[in-house]
N, C-alpha and C positions, 0 to 999 in steps of 0.2 A: 659279315666281316667280324672276326674275333677280336680285333683291336678297335676299341671305342675311343673316340676323341672327345674329351670333355672340355675343350677350350672355351666354348660358350659359357659353361658353368663357372670356370675360373674368371672369365671376364666379368660376369655378373657379380661374383663375390667381391671383385676388386673395383666394381663400379666404373669399368673402363669400356670404352667403345672400340670396335674393331679398327676404326680409322686411327685412333690414338696408338693402339698397339702396333699397327702397321708402320706408322711414322717412327715410332721409337725403336723398332727392331730392323727397319730398313727393307721391308718388303711391301708389295702392293696390297691394298685393301682387298682386292679380288683374291689374292693368294691366301690371305687370312680367312676369307669366306670359304675357300676350298678346304682349308685345314679344319675349320669348324664343322663343315658338313661331312668330313671323313672321306671326301672324294679324291684324295691324293694317295698315291702308291708308296710314297716315302717322304721323309723329311731329313734334312741335314742336321747333324748333331749341333752344328753351329747355330742354326735357327732355333732348335729346341732349347739350347743354352740361353739364347737371348730372350726367348719367351719366358723361361723360368726366372731369369734375372729381373725382367720388367714386372712380372706378376708375383714375384717373391714366392715361388712355389717349387715343388719337386716334379720331375718328369712323370712320376706316378700319379700326380694330381691331374694331369692332362691326358695321359694315355693309360687305358685300362684293358687288360686282356680278359675276354670272356670266352670260355671254352664252348665250342659248337657241340651241342648235345646230340645233333643229328648225324654226325660223322664219327667214325672210330679211327 
């Protein structure tokens, strides 16, 4: 998958647990876990905005595009 989710990295940098993030942004801890693992097909901008607000970061700190070198 060319979009890499670095939510776990940002949580570690902010010394915050998934449970706390989930409570503060109003989603389930299971959904935070799915986001961290990259197993979601999409995310609402509203959710991304809340995550960035709580973690005091930019969307680019969480989502990274990596070009697939195997396809053209």
